[in-house]
C-alpha positions, 0 to 999 in steps of 0.5 A: 110903486110897481105891483109884483105879480106873485105868480112870477115870483121866486126866491131869487126875484122877490122877498119871501114877506110878500108870499101868502105864508110870509116866511120860509117854513122850517124843513126839519120841524115840519118834516118831523111833524109830518112823520109824527102824524104818519106814525100816529096814523099807522098806529091808529090803523093797526089798533082799530083793525085789531079791535074793530073800532071802525067808527073811531078810525074814520075820524082818526084816519081823516084827521091824521092824514090831513095833518100829514098832508098839511105838514108835507105842503109846509115842507114844500113851501120852503122851497117855493113859498109863492106856490099858492096852490100848495099854500091852499093845501096847507091852510085847508088841511091844517085848519080842518083836521082837528075837527075830525079828531074832535069827532072821535072824542065825541063818539067815545064819550057817548060810550063812556056815558053808557058804561057808567049809566045813561041815567046819570047824564044830564042829556040822552047819550045819543045827543052827545054824538048828534049835537057835537058831530053836527056842530063839528060838520058845520065847523068843517064846512065853515073852516074849509070854505073860509080858508079856501075863499081867502085864497081866491085869485084877485080877491078884493080886501073887502071880500078877503075880510068876509072870507076871514070872518067865515073862517073865524066863525068856523073856529069860534064855533069849534071853541064854543062847541068844545067848551060846551062839551067839556062843561058837560063832561065835567058835569057828568063826572061829577054825577058819576062820583056823587052817585056811585051806587047807581053805576051801571053793572053791566059794564063793570068789567070795562070800568075795572080795566087798568086802561079805563081811567087813563083813557078818560084823563087822556081824552079830556086832556086831548080835548083841552089841547084842541081847545087851546089850539083853536083859541090860538088860531082865532087870536091869530086871525083877530087882525086878518091876514097881516105880515107875520112876526119874526117868531110866527113859525115858533108860535105856529109850531107850539100852538098848532103843531105841538098841541095837535101833535100831543092830542094825537099821540094821547089819542093813540096811547088811550085808544078805546079798543083795548079798554072796551073790547067787545063792549064797543059794539054794545055801547054804540049809537044804535045800541039799545039802553035801559031808561030809568026804572027799566031792568037791565041784565048785569054781568053776574047773571043778575038784573040791574034796576036803573032807578031814579035818585031819591026813590031808593037808597043803597044797592040797586042790584036785585037777584032774580 
């Protein structure tokens, strides 16, 4: 049987099944998601500019614009599924975009730790950013490199398998990183609930805002949605690049499009700007926070001594 050069293929001369994507992407579905991520991007730009949450905006901007580009590429693939350049754009952007959204979740959680009290965390608050953002960067490199490598011209089967393994490693690391983060988040939540008398009073006004608890639930939900999406992508690649099933796009739109689409709108609705206000800067990575046993000035003009559990009981607020 004579081999077919995909570069010369059109829908009139070749079956869509031999294209890189393997099917004709839905124009309405992918156009809707492109518009969805575009609107989320505009909302993030407006909110982050208003509340000056620039570090948060960085992750949201790159994550959402990559999602937008990815779904525009899928729309274009409907007319020409043999356009491998467009397929590379789609596969890379759709693969790495969620990592940027994870960055904003990690960034905000470090601030949440400060709001309740760094002494309640099992690890120093800066380590949340250092550890998880570092793993995020490694995931980005592996995912982008692996996805791009799979589309190398005239790639041999054994080389393709290596490229897919790199992509799997990136997705696997993202799943592991998110899982550890969720466990640490749950541990911190448990400590917070058990030690209410040791909460940091400096940011009591932040905790009392109506949007604070919904923000906590929203960010946790977004992390779970991204985790589910990444697990799906690993399963999708478990047998390598194989001909897609009849329901391939339906599964993709549910576990990729819907999961990340929901996570994105939740991160808009639970934007940290209105919750933190001016405290966003005061809870930043380089902000100075008290250690156990040190004294911190609270909102009401009192000093707050952050004591270790077991040394004292009752209130830890001492008027000076």
